[in-house]
PAFI-592755 format. One line per 10 residues: number of its first residue (from 1); their letters; for each residue x, y, z of N, C-alpha, C, O. Coordinates in pm, whole numbers, plus 50000, padded with zeros to 5 digits. Example, Ala and Ser with C-alpha at 12.3 -4.5 7.8 and 13.67 -1.06 7.14 Angstrom:
1 = AS = 51319:49431:50780:51230:49550:50780:51320:49670:50780:51424:49668:50846 ~ 51285:49775:50708:51367:49894:50714:51290:50003:50787:51341:50114:50804
! end
This chain:
1 = MKRILRMAVL = 50083:49879:50000:50000:50000:50000:50086:50126:50000:50059:50220:49925 ~ 50191:50128:50084:50281:50243:50092:50350:50264:49958:50372:50378:49916 ~ 50386:50152:49891:50455:50163:49762:50362:50225:49658:50405:50308:49578 ~ 50237:50185:49659:50139:50241:49565:50119:50390:49591:50109:50468:49496 ~ 50113:50429:49718:50095:50568:49756:50212:50653:49708:50193:50763:49657 ~ 50336:50600:49726:50455:50674:49682:50455:50693:49532:50491:50800:49483 ~ 50413:50589:49459:50407:50598:49313:50303:50699:49269:50323:50771:49170 ~ 50191:50706:49342:50086:50803:49308:50133:50946:49329:50106:51034:49248 ~ 50205:50966:49440:50258:51099:49469:50359:51141:49363:50359:51255:49317 ~ 50447:51045:49322:50547:51074:49220:50481:51108:49087:50522:51202:49018
11 = LLALTAAPGM = 50377:51031:49050:50306:51055:48925:50239:51192:48925:50241:51263:48825 ~ 50180:51229:49040:50116:51360:49052:50219:51471:49035:50191:51571:48967 ~ 50337:51458:49093:50442:51559:49083:50490:51574:48939:50513:51685:48892 ~ 50504:51459:48870:50551:51464:48732:50451:51530:48639:50491:51604:48549 ~ 50323:51503:48659:50220:51562:48571:50192:51706:48605:50148:51783:48520 ~ 50218:51746:48732:50190:51884:48772:50300:51979:48728:50275:52096:48701 ~ 50423:51927:48720:50538:52015:48691:50525:52093:48562:50549:52214:48563 ~ 50488:52030:48449:50476:52109:48326:50374:52220:48336:50398:52330:48286 ~ 50262:52194:48399:50157:52295:48414:50205:52412:48498:50173:52527:48468 ~ 50281:52382:48604:50331:52488:48691:50430:52576:48614:50427:52698:48628
21 = AADETFVRIG = 50515:52514:48535:50613:52592:48460:50545:52679:48357:50587:52792:48332 ~ 50437:52625:48296:50368:52700:48191:50299:52824:48246:50276:52920:48172 ~ 50266:52822:48376:50196:52935:48436:50289:53052:48466:50242:53164:48489 ~ 50419:53030:48465:50514:53136:48494:50528:53228:48373:50540:53181:48260 ~ 50527:53358:48397:50545:53456:48290:50675:53531:48313:50694:53594:48417 ~ 50763:53523:48216:50892:53590:48226:50894:53708:48130:50861:53692:48012 ~ 50932:53824:48179:50940:53944:48096:51081:54002:48108:51120:54055:48212 ~ 51155:53991:47998:51289:54049:47990:51277:54187:47925:51215:54202:47820 ~ 51338:54287:47989:51331:54424:47938:51468:54464:47883:51566:54472:47957 ~ 51473:54488:47753:51597:54535:47691:51619:54682:47724:51528:54763:47706
31 = TSTVGGGFYL = 51735:54718:47772:51762:54856:47816:51873:54918:47730:51855:54930:47609 ~ 51983:54955:47789:52096:55015:47717:52223:54965:47784:52219:54875:47867 ~ 52337:55023:47748:52460:54992:47820:52448:55046:47963:52368:55136:47990 ~ 52526:54990:48053:52520:55029:48194:52546:55179:48209:52642:55233:48154 ~ 52457:55246:48285:52473:55388:48311:52389:55476:48222:52369:55594:48253 ~ 52338:55422:48110:52253:55499:48021:52113:55516:48078:52074:55446:48171 ~ 52038:55611:48022:51902:55637:48070:51812:55517:48058:51736:55487:48150 ~ 51819:55446:47944:51734:55329:47925:51765:55221:48029:51676:55148:48073 ~ 51892:55211:48066:51932:55113:48168:51864:55143:48301:51811:55053:48367 ~ 51864:55270:48339:51801:55311:48465:51649:55294:48458:51587:55249:48554
41 = IGNTIAQLGT = 51590:55330:48344:51445:55318:48327:51401:55172:48332:51307:55138:48402 ~ 51471:55087:48257:51434:54946:48254:51444:54880:48389:51357:54801:48427 ~ 51548:54913:48464:51563:54855:48598:51456:54907:48693:51409:54833:48780 ~ 51417:55033:48677:51310:55089:48761:51176:55021:48730:51100:54990:48822 ~ 51148:54998:48602:51025:54927:48564:51027:54784:48620:50927:54736:48672 ~ 51142:54718:48610:51154:54581:48661:51132:54577:48812:51066:54486:48862 ~ 51186:54675:48885:51168:54680:49030:51022:54702:49067:50969:54636:49157 ~ 50956:54796:48998:50814:54821:49026:50731:54699:48991:50641:54661:49066 ~ 50760:54637:48876:50685:54519:48834:50698:54404:48932:50602:54333:48959 ~ 50818:54386:48986:50841:54280:49085:50756:54303:49210:50709:54207:49271
51 = QMLKEINFTA = 50736:54429:49248:50655:54462:49365:50505:54451:49337:50429:54402:49420 ~ 50463:54497:49218:50320:54512:49189:50256:54392:49122:50138:54364:49144 ~ 50331:54321:49040:50275:54210:48962:50350:54081:48998:50445:54042:48929 ~ 50308:54017:49103:50379:53901:49156:50380:53783:49059:50468:53697:49066 ~ 50281:53779:48968:50270:53666:48875:50365:53677:48756:50374:53585:48675 ~ 50437:53790:48747:50529:53811:48635:50671:53827:48690:50695:53900:48786 ~ 50764:53757:48627:50905:53763:48666:50976:53861:48573:50998:53830:48456 ~ 51013:53978:48624:51076:54082:48545:51228:54077:48558:51281:54057:48667 ~ 51297:54095:48446:51443:54104:48445:51485:54212:48346:51440:54210:48231 ~ 51569:54305:48388:51623:54406:48297:51759:54360:48249:51844:54318:48328
61 = ITGGSVKNCL = 51781:54369:48116:51909:54328:48060:51965:54442:47973:51889:54526:47925 ~ 52095:54444:47955:52156:54550:47876:52122:54532:47727:52086:54424:47682 ~ 52135:54642:47653:52105:54636:47510:52133:54769:47445:52244:54822:47456 ~ 52035:54824:47376:52045:54949:47302:51927:54953:47207:51866:54849:47182 ~ 51895:55068:47153:51775:55081:47071:51772:54984:46954:51672:54915:46934 ~ 51880:54977:46876:51883:54887:46761:51876:54742:46806:51798:54663:46753 ~ 51959:54708:46902:51963:54570:46952:51828:54529:47009:51784:54416:46990 ~ 51762:54620:47079:51632:54588:47139:51527:54560:47033:51445:54469:47048 ~ 51528:54638:46924:51434:54612:46814:51459:54473:46753:51365:54398:46729 ~ 51585:54442:46729:51619:54311:46672:51580:54198:46767:51526:54096:46723
71 = NLGTKDIELG = 51606:54217:46896:51573:54113:46994:51423:54097:47013:51376:53986:47040 ~ 51347:54206:46998:51202:54194:47000:51154:54116:46878:51060:54037:46886 ~ 51219:54139:46764:51183:54069:46642:51206:53919:46650:51133:53841:46588 ~ 51306:53879:46727:51335:53736:46743:51280:53679:46875:51301:53562:46906 ~ 51210:53762:46950:51148:53724:47078:51251:53685:47183:51225:53602:47270 ~ 51369:53745:47175:51470:53722:47277:51450:53813:47397:51514:53793:47501 ~ 51363:53911:47384:51315:53992:47497:51166:54014:47477:51114:53999:47367 ~ 51098:54052:47585:50953:54075:47577:50919:54224:47572:50816:54261:47516 ~ 51002:54307:47631:50986:54452:47627:51120:54513:47592:51225:54455:47620 ~ 51117:54630:47529:51243:54696:47496:51227:54846:47495:51130:54899:47442
81 = MVQSSTVNEA = 51325:54916:47553:51330:55061:47545:51396:55099:47413:51506:55054:47382 ~ 51326:55182:47336:51375:55221:47204:51342:55368:47182:51235:55414:47223 ~ 51431:55442:47119:51397:55580:47089:51332:55589:46951:51352:55503:46865 ~ 51253:55694:46931:51162:55703:46818:51230:55694:46681:51173:55636:46589 ~ 51349:55750:46667:51416:55744:46537:51453:55601:46501:51447:55562:46384 ~ 51492:55523:46601:51526:55382:46577:51401:55302:46545:51404:55214:46459 ~ 51290:55331:46614:51164:55263:46587:51127:55281:46439:51087:55186:46372 ~ 51141:55403:46391:51108:55433:46252:51194:55353:46155:51143:55299:46057 ~ 51325:55346:46182:51415:55270:46094:51385:55121:46099:51388:55053:45996 ~ 51354:55069:46218:51323:54926:46231:51197:54891:46153:51192:54787:46086
91 = WTGTGSFKEP = 51097:54975:46161:50969:54949:46094:50983:54956:45942:50917:54881:45870 ~ 51068:55047:45895:51083:55066:45750:51198:54985:45691:51213:54979:45569 ~ 51279:54924:45777:51392:54845:45728:51499:54931:45663:51556:54892:45561 ~ 51525:55046:45721:51625:55138:45667:51737:55159:45769:51731:55109:45881 ~ 51839:55235:45727:51947:55267:45821:52019:55145:45872:52082:55072:45795 ~ 52011:55122:46002:52081:55011:46066:52013:54876:46047:52064:54775:46093 ~ 51898:54874:45980:51821:54750:45966:51819:54703:45821:51781:54778:45731 ~ 51860:54579:45800:51864:54523:45665:51725:54489:45614:51702:54487:45493 ~ 51632:54464:45705:51494:54435:45667:51400:54485:45775:51441:54499:45891 ~ 51275:54512:45740:51181:54566:45839:51153:54467:45953:51154:54345:45934
101 = VKTLRYVTAI = 51128:54521:46071:51084:54440:46185:50935:54473:46206:50901:54564:46282 ~ 50849:54399:46138:50707:54433:46134:50626:54376:46251:50505:54398:46258 ~ 50692:54304:46341:50620:54252:46457:50626:54346:46577:50569:54317:46682 ~ 50696:54460:46564:50705:54554:46674:50569:54615:46705:50490:54643:46615 ~ 50542:54633:46834:50417:54695:46877:50446:54794:46991:50532:54771:47076 ~ 50372:54903:46990:50393:55012:47085:50322:54984:47217:50211:54931:47218 ~ 50387:55020:47327:50324:55010:47458:50300:55150:47514:50186:55187:47541 ~ 50406:55228:47530:50389:55364:47580:50515:55448:47557:50627:55395:47557 ~ 50496:55577:47538:50609:55670:47544:50646:55687:47691:50559:55687:47778 ~ 50774:55701:47719:50820:55719:47857:50864:55863:47882:50826:55923:47982
111 = YFMPAHILVN = 50945:55919:47792:50994:56055:47816:51044:56117:47686:51081:56047:47592 ~ 51044:56250:47683:51101:56323:47570:51252:56337:47590:51301:56354:47702 ~ 51324:56329:47478:51469:56322:47483:51530:56434:47399:51567:56411:47283 ~ 51543:56556:47454:51606:56662:47375:51751:56628:47344:51824:56576:47429 ~ 51792:56658:47222:51929:56629:47180:52026:56727:47244:52012:56848:47226 ~ 52121:56676:47318:52227:56757:47376:52347:56748:47281:52408:56642:47267 ~ 52379:56860:47218:52494:56863:47126:52615:56904:47208:52636:57023:47234 ~ 52694:56807:47248:52808:56828:47337:52937:56839:47257:52963:56758:47168 ~ 53018:56939:47290:53143:56959:47216:53258:56987:47312:53240:57047:47418 ~ 53376:56943:47272:53497:56981:47345:53525:57128:47316:53532:57167:47200
121 = RDAGIRSIAD = 53541:57209:47419:53551:57354:47401:53676:57395:47322:53679:57505:47266 ~ 53777:57310:47317:53899:57344:47244:53894:57303:47097:53990:57324:47023 ~ 53780:57244:47054:53771:57191:46917:53729:57296:46816:53732:57271:46695 ~ 53689:57414:46863:53649:57520:46771:53517:57493:46701:53498:57536:46587 ~ 53426:57423:46767:53297:57390:46707:53191:57489:46754:53163:57499:46874 ~ 53134:57562:46660:53029:57659:46691:52893:57614:46638:52789:57661:46684 ~ 52894:57522:46543:52774:57470:46478:52798:57325:46442:52913:57281:46433 ~ 52691:57250:46420:52707:57111:46376:52779:57108:46242:52843:57008:46208 ~ 52768:57214:46165:52841:57222:46038:52991:57205:46059:53062:57162:45968 ~ 53040:57241:46179:53183:57231:46210:53226:57090:46249:53344:57067:46276
131 = FKGKRVDYGS = 53133:56994:46252:53169:56856:46286:53258:56794:46178:53332:56699:46205 ~ 53250:56847:46057:53326:56788:45946:53475:56784:45979:53535:56885:46016 ~ 53533:56664:45965:53675:56646:45993:53707:56624:46139:53824:56605:46174 ~ 53606:56626:46227:53628:56612:46371:53605:56467:46417:53549:56385:46345 ~ 53650:56440:46540:53627:56310:46603:53489:56315:46670:53470:56384:46770 ~ 53395:56242:46614:53256:56246:46660:53221:56111:46723:53234:56006:46659 ~ 53176:56114:46847:53140:55993:46920:52999:55951:46883:52902:56021:46913 ~ 52986:55836:46816:52857:55780:46777:52798:55689:46885:52689:55634:46866 ~ 52867:55673:46996:52817:55586:47102:52841:55440:47072:52900:55405:46969 ~ 52796:55355:47160:52814:55211:47144:52738:55161:47021:52633:55214:46985
141 = VGAGIEINAR = 52793:55058:46957:52726:54998:46842:52590:54945:46885:52579:54875:46986 ~ 52487:54977:46809:52352:54930:46841:52272:55026:46926:52157:54997:46959 ~ 52330:55139:46962:52257:55239:47041:52187:55336:46946:52233:55359:46834 ~ 52075:55393:46991:52000:55486:46908:52073:55614:46878:52040:55683:46782 ~ 52174:55648:46960:52252:55771:46940:52317:55772:46803:52330:55878:46740 ~ 52358:55657:46756:52422:55647:46624:52325:55692:46515:52365:55762:46421 ~ 52199:55653:46526:52098:55692:46427:52072:55842:46436:52062:55910:46334 ~ 52060:55894:46559:52040:56038:46577:52152:56116:46509:52126:56213:46437 ~ 52275:56073:46532:52390:56145:46476:52382:56149:46324:52400:56255:46264 ~ 52354:56035:46262:52349:56030:46116:52236:56117:46062:52254:56189:45963
151 = EILSVYGISD = 52119:56111:46125:52006:56189:46076:52030:56339:46091:52004:56416:45999 ~ 52080:56379:46206:52104:56522:46229:52216:56574:46140:52204:56683:46083 ~ 52324:56499:46128:52434:56542:46043:52393:56549:45896:52448:56629:45820 ~ 52297:56465:45856:52260:56460:45715:52204:56592:45663:52224:56626:45546 ~ 52136:56669:45749:52079:56796:45701:52188:56903:45688:52163:57011:45635 ~ 52307:56872:45736:52422:56961:45716:52511:56910:45603:52618:56966:45577 ~ 52466:56804:45536:52543:56748:45426:52665:56671:45471:52760:56655:45394 ~ 52664:56623:45596:52779:56551:45653:52745:56402:45663:52641:56366:45718 ~ 52832:56317:45609:52813:56172:45616:52921:56110:45704:53009:56180:45756 ~ 52913:55977:45722:53013:55906:45803:53155:55931:45751:53250:55940:45829
161 = ADVQIERFGR = 53168:55941:45620:53301:55958:45560:53363:56094:45591:53484:56113:45575 ~ 53281:56188:45636:53329:56323:45661:53378:56344:45804:53433:56449:45836 ~ 53360:56242:45890:53401:56254:46030:53484:56132:46069:53483:56030:46000 ~ 53554:56145:46181:53624:56030:46238:53536:55974:46348:53522:56035:46454 ~ 53475:55858:46324:53379:55801:46417:53450:55739:46536:53540:55656:46520 ~ 53409:55779:46656:53458:55719:46781:53345:55640:46844:53228:55665:46817 ~ 53381:55544:46929:53282:55457:46993:53310:55448:47143:53387:55363:47187 ~ 53247:55535:47219:53265:55532:47364:53134:55489:47431:53026:55536:47393 ~ 53143:55402:47530:53026:55362:47608:52980:55476:47696:53052:55575:47714 ~ 52861:55464:47750:52802:55574:47827:52891:55617:47942:52898:55736:47972
171 = SEVEEALKMG = 52957:55525:48008:53042:55561:48122:53173:55627:48079:53243:55684:48162 ~ 53205:55620:47949:53331:55675:47900:53315:55812:47832:53414:55881:47808 ~ 53192:55850:47801:53166:55970:47722:53226:56095:47786:53292:56174:47719 ~ 53203:56112:47914:53246:56233:47984:53396:56253:47975:53442:56361:47938 ~ 53473:56151:48009:53619:56164:48008:53671:56185:47867:53765:56262:47845 ~ 53611:56116:47769:53656:56129:47630:53637:56272:47580:53726:56326:47513 ~ 53523:56333:47611:53499:56471:47568:53590:56569:47640:53640:56663:47579 ~ 53612:56549:47768:53699:56639:47845:53842:56634:47793:53908:56738:47783 ~ 53889:56515:47759:54027:56497:47717:54047:56525:47568:54160:56535:47521 ~ 53937:56538:47493:53948:56561:47350:53962:56434:47268:53985:56440:47148
181 = DSQAHIWTTN = 53947:56318:47335:53950:56192:47260:53829:56182:47168:53834:56115:47064 ~ 53721:56250:47205:53613:56279:47112:53591:56429:47120:53608:56490:47225 ~ 53553:56487:47008:53537:56633:47004:53391:56675:46997:53358:56792:47016 ~ 53303:56579:46970:53160:56609:46962:53079:56482:46986:53122:56371:46954 ~ 52962:56502:47044:52876:56388:47076:52731:56438:47083:52704:56541:47145 ~ 52640:56367:47019:52497:56401:47023:52428:56299:47112:52426:56180:47082 ~ 52370:56348:47221:52307:56259:47319:52163:56301:47342:52136:56406:47401 ~ 52071:56220:47295:51929:56246:47321:51895:56185:47457:51893:56063:47473 ~ 51870:56272:47554:51846:56228:47690:51758:56329:47762:51716:56428:47704 ~ 51729:56303:47887:51645:56395:47964:51722:56524:47996:51845:56526:47997
191 = APNAQVSEMV = 51647:56629:48022:51709:56757:48061:51637:56810:48185:51515:56827:48182 ~ 51709:56838:48295:51855:56828:48305:51902:56684:48321:51826:56596:48362 ~ 52027:56663:48288:52090:56533:48302:52214:56552:48389:52296:56640:48364 ~ 52227:56469:48491:52334:56485:48588:52473:56474:48524:52564:56548:48559 ~ 52488:56381:48431:52619:56362:48368:52654:56482:48279:52769:56525:48275 ~ 52554:56536:48209:52578:56655:48128:52614:56773:48217:52705:56850:48186 ~ 52542:56788:48330:52573:56896:48424:52718:56891:48469:52784:56994:48478 ~ 52766:56771:48498:52905:56754:48544:53003:56792:48433:53105:56856:48459 ~ 52972:56753:48311:53061:56786:48199:53070:56937:48178:53178:56992:48160 ~ 52953:57003:48181:52948:57148:48159:53022:57222:48271:53095:57318:48246
201 = RSGKVGLIGV = 53003:57177:48395:53069:57240:48510:53221:57231:48501:53292:57314:48557 ~ 53271:57129:48432:53415:57111:48422:53481:57223:48342:53602:57245:48355 ~ 53403:57294:48260:53458:57399:48177:53524:57349:48050:53570:57428:47968 ~ 53529:57218:48034:53596:57160:47917:53497:57116:47809:53536:57088:47695 ~ 53369:57110:47846:53266:57062:47753:53156:57167:47744:53113:57222:47846 ~ 53112:57196:47622:53006:57294:47602:52886:57237:47529:52891:57125:47477 ~ 52777:57314:47526:52655:57278:47456:52630:57377:47344:52648:57497:47362 ~ 52588:57328:47229:52548:57416:47121:52407:57378:47075:52361:57266:47098 ~ 52339:57472:47009:52204:57447:46961:52202:57414:46812:52305:57394:46749 ~ 52080:57408:46758:52059:57382:46617:51989:57504:46557:51894:57556:46616
211 = EADKIKELVA = 52035:57550:46442:51979:57667:46378:51832:57643:46342:51792:57531:46310 ~ 51752:57750:46346:51607:57740:46325:51572:57675:46192:51481:57592:46186 ~ 51643:57711:46086:51611:57653:45955:51645:57504:45950:51579:57427:45881 ~ 51748:57464:46023:51786:57322:46027:51687:57241:46112:51659:57126:46081 ~ 51634:57301:46219:51531:57234:46298:51409:57207:46211:51352:57098:46213 ~ 51369:57307:46135:51254:57293:46046:51278:57183:45942:51190:57103:45914 ~ 51398:57181:45887:51434:57079:45788:51438:56940:45850:51391:56843:45789 ~ 51493:56930:45970:51500:56801:46039:51363:56742:46068:51338:56624:46041 ~ 51273:56824:46122:51139:56776:46158:51061:56738:46033:50982:56643:46035 ~ 51082:56811:45922:51013:56778:45797:51066:56647:45739:50989:56565:45688
221 = KFPHYAASVI = 51197:56628:45746:51259:56509:45690:51241:56387:45778:51226:56275:45729 ~ 51243:56409:45910:51232:56299:46007:51121:56332:46109:51150:56384:46216 ~ 50995:56302:46075:50883:56343:46162:50876:56274:46298:50791:56308:46380 ~ 50966:56178:46322:50970:56116:46455:51043:56205:46556:51054:56171:46673 ~ 51095:56321:46509:51150:56422:46598:51049:56534:46618:50955:56550:46539 ~ 51070:56612:46724:50988:56731:46749:51080:56848:46779:51185:56830:46841 ~ 51040:56967:46737:51115:57087:46774:51107:57105:46925:51000:57086:46983 ~ 51217:57141:46987:51219:57151:47133:51327:57251:47175:51395:57311:47091 ~ 51342:57267:47305:51450:57349:47360:51503:57281:47485:51433:57205:47553 ~ 51629:57309:47515:51684:57279:47647:51666:57407:47727:51730:57508:47695
231 = PGGIYESYDG = 51580:57408:47828:51546:57534:47898:51666:57603:47959:51756:57539:48014 ~ 51666:57734:47949:51773:57813:48009:51774:57797:48160:51670:57784:48224 ~ 51893:57799:48217:51907:57793:48362:51927:57656:48420:51960:57643:48538 ~ 51908:57550:48339:51923:57416:48399:52067:57367:48392:52105:57273:48463 ~ 52148:57430:48307:52290:57399:48302:52371:57526:48330:52336:57634:48283 ~ 52476:57512:48404:52559:57624:48444:52609:57705:48324:52659:57648:48227 ~ 52593:57837:48332:52638:57932:48229:52551:57936:48105:52584:58007:48009 ~ 52440:57863:48103:52348:57866:47990:52214:57922:48039:52125:57846:48078 ~ 52202:58053:48036:52083:58119:48091:51966:58122:47992:51850:58128:48034 ~ 51995:58118:47864:51888:58121:47763:51856:57982:47712:51937:57890:47721
241 = DIPIIAAVGS = 51735:57969:47655:51696:57841:47596:51789:57804:47481:51832:57891:47404 ~ 51818:57675:47470:51900:57626:47359:51807:57555:47261:51753:57449:47295 ~ 51786:57609:47141:51695:57545:47044:51752:57413:46995:51871:57401:46966 ~ 51664:57312:46987:51711:57177:46962:51595:57094:46908:51483:57144:46899 ~ 51620:56970:46873:51512:56876:46841:51511:56766:46948:51611:56745:47017 ~ 51399:56697:46960:51387:56592:47062:51333:56463:47002:51247:56465:46914 ~ 51386:56352:47050:51332:56220:47019:51243:56176:47136:51231:56248:47235 ~ 51182:56059:47124:51096:56008:47231:51148:55871:47274:51168:55783:47190 ~ 51169:55853:47403:51207:55724:47458:51081:55642:47483:50996:55681:47563 ~ 51069:55528:47415:50945:55452:47415:50966:55308:47462:51075:55254:47451
251 = LLTYEDMPED = 50859:55248:47513:50860:55107:47554:50782:55027:47449:50665:55055:47423 ~ 50847:54926:47391:50786:54844:47287:50779:54698:47328:50846:54655:47422 ~ 50697:54623:47257:50689:54479:47273:50675:54419:47134:50695:54488:47034 ~ 50639:54290:47125:50614:54230:46994:50467:54189:46983:50396:54178:47083 ~ 50424:54166:46861:50283:54153:46827:50208:54048:46908:50099:54077:46958 ~ 50264:53927:46922:50187:53822:46989:50222:53802:47136:50200:53694:47191 ~ 50277:53904:47199:50284:53901:47346:50140:53895:47398:50053:53965:47345 ~ 50114:53813:47501:49976:53799:47550:49913:53933:47586:49974:54016:47652 ~ 49790:53953:47541:49720:54080:47563:49708:54114:47711:49724:54229:47750 ~ 49677:54011:47793:49656:54038:47935:49784:54083:48004:49779:54163:48098
261 = VIYKITKMLH = 49899:54032:47959:50027:54069:48021:50060:54215:47990:50097:54291:48079 ~ 50047:54254:47864:50077:54392:47826:49974:54488:47887:50009:54600:47924 ~ 49850:54446:47898:49748:54528:47963:49788:54556:48108:49782:54671:48153 ~ 49827:54453:48180:49865:54467:48321:49987:54560:48336:49991:54645:48426 ~ 50085:54544:48247:50206:54626:48256:50175:54771:48224:50223:54862:48292 ~ 50095:54795:48120:50057:54932:48083:49981:54999:48197:50008:55114:48231 ~ 49887:54927:48254:49809:54980:48366:49898:55009:48486:49886:55114:48549 ~ 49988:54917:48516:50080:54936:48630:50162:55063:48613:50177:55140:48708 ~ 50214:55085:48495:50299:55202:48471:50221:55332:48487:50264:55422:48558 ~ 50107:55341:48420:50034:55467:48419:49958:55495:48550:49924:55610:48578
271 = ENNAALAARL = 49932:55393:48627:49864:55415:48755:49962:55426:48870:49923:55436:48987 ~ 50091:55425:48837:50194:55446:48939:50296:55549:48890:50413:55542:48926 ~ 50250:55644:48806:50345:55741:48750:50409:55830:48855:50525:55868:48841 ~ 50335:55863:48960:50394:55946:49066:50505:55870:49139:50609:55927:49171 ~ 50482:55741:49164:50583:55659:49230:50707:55644:49142:50819:55644:49192 ~ 50685:55629:49012:50797:55618:48919:50879:55747:48916:51002:55743:48916 ~ 50810:55861:48913:50878:55991:48911:50959:56013:49038:51066:56074:49034 ~ 50907:55963:49150:50978:55977:49277:51106:55893:49279:51203:55928:49346 ~ 51104:55783:49206:51220:55694:49202:51327:55742:49104:51447:55727:49130 ~ 51282:55799:48990:51377:55830:48883:51327:55951:48805:51211:55955:48763
281 = NYFAGFNLEM = 51415:56051:48783:51370:56175:48720:51335:56160:48572:51271:56248:48515 ~ 51375:56050:48510:51335:56026:48371:51182:56016:48358:51127:56040:48251 ~ 51115:55982:48468:50969:55970:48467:50899:56099:48510:50778:56099:48532 ~ 50973:56207:48522:50914:56332:48574:50796:56381:48491:50699:56433:48546 ~ 50802:56364:48359:50693:56410:48273:50607:56298:48221:50524:56319:48132 ~ 50624:56178:48275:50550:56060:48228:50404:56069:48270:50374:56077:48389 ~ 50314:56067:48173:50172:56072:48204:50091:56013:48089:50145:55985:47981 ~ 49963:55994:48112:49877:55929:48013:49865:56011:47886:49857:55955:47776 ~ 49864:56143:47898:49842:56230:47783:49953:56215:47678:49928:56236:47559 ~ 50075:56180:47720:50186:56169:47625:50216:56025:47587:50319:55997:47524
291 = ALAGMAVPLH = 50127:55934:47624:50154:55791:47607:50179:55749:47463:50255:55655:47439 ~ 50118:55817:47367:50130:55775:47228:50224:55864:47147:50228:55853:47024 ~ 50298:55951:47213:50392:56039:47144:50500:55957:47074:50552:55860:47130 ~ 50534:55996:46952:50641:55929:46878:50607:55790:46829:50697:55715:46790 ~ 50479:55752:46830:50440:55616:46794:50454:55594:46643:50377:55648:46564 ~ 50553:55514:46605:50580:55489:46463:50544:55347:46422:50566:55308:46307 ~ 50489:55268:46515:50445:55131:46487:50306:55113:46547:50264:55194:46630 ~ 50232:55007:46507:50097:54986:46564:50100:54967:46715:50200:54924:46773 ~ 49988:54998:46776:49972:54984:46921:49939:54838:46955:49859:54775:46887 ~ 50002:54786:47060:49969:54650:47104:49828:54646:47160:49783:54741:47224
301 = EGAKKYYVER = 49757:54536:47135:49617:54524:47177:49600:54536:47328:49499:54590:47374 ~ 49697:54489:47405:49688:54500:47551:49696:54644:47597:49621:54685:47685 ~ 49788:54720:47537:49799:54863:47569:49675:54937:47521:49623:55024:47591 ~ 49628:54901:47402:49508:54966:47347:49389:54948:47440:49312:55042:47462 ~ 49373:54828:47494:49262:54801:47585:49263:54897:47704:49159:54949:47743 ~ 49381:54921:47760:49390:55013:47873:49360:55156:47832:49288:55227:47902 ~ 49415:55199:47720:49394:55338:47675:49247:55364:47639:49197:55475:47658 ~ 49179:55263:47587:49035:55277:47560:48959:55292:47691:48870:55377:47701 ~ 48994:55212:47791:48929:55220:47923:48946:55359:47983:48854:55411:48047 ~ 49062:55419:47964:49091:55550:48021:49041:55665:47935:49052:55781:47975
311 = GLIEK = 48987:55635:47817:48933:55740:47731:49036:55814:47649:49006:55918:47590 ~ 49159:55760:47645:49263:55826:47567:49238:55810:47417:49261:55901:47338 ~ 49191:55693:47379:49156:55666:47239:49020:55596:47234:48970:55546:47335 ~ 48961:55594:47114:48836:55523:47096:48863:55380:47054:48968:55351:46997 ~ 48771:55293:47080:48788:55152:47050:48799:55130:46899:48814:55016:46854
! end
């Protein structure tokens, strides 16, 4: 009798195990290199998700805008932070993408990313037109900054062949600009940004704007950007607004991610925006009204369900 009972218990354990494993939901969030804004945002989302949605196992992993789009296309991640210019290239199969990634789906915009045009003060750069012949940091391979640089430089008639491309990771950018190992860098990020503040305070790194006619040309040529400014007073010695363009940092998923999972995540984010802002300043302007900003791909059905409930869009 005892032997039969042991066999029954073993059989029950073996048949239950697959069902238990199938009930687990794992969500990997593609971010950026360590220290970048997407890295901080992804980890903050993962921390909140771990607290609020016990049925979902969240993990933030390093990546970059291009890499995250590719990984979403192959389902190697479930969510990815991507900036709007990269989303556009991924959807159209242009630029860094050999073919379109048509399974991408939008979840929410997270924050606006004004372009900070950073220059070494000894490089004699007064305009982006002066980048020609200079050492320009395109950032890590696979990061959205590389796309921003190419698009912005293109309206000045500058191509990759006209500059010396440098590749510094986010933690290396500051020292490279101060030392002149890179002479210019375009960083679409939040404003103010602590790392930019430190660079400007050093007296070795400066900020420049974009001319009004070039902003108009950029927005017309690349509608995933918006005309913007870096407000005066947020960086030392820059009392007036700096005219610039801005990208949008967005959270994406792929088409057949379960609707209920994306619905829960979208709801969690937008109903805890104050808590997110308290944790990380990248979420300072995060709200429902800007949720669809920069949307260059279709909306995921789970996110759509939440936005319809809240009256942001019609069914």
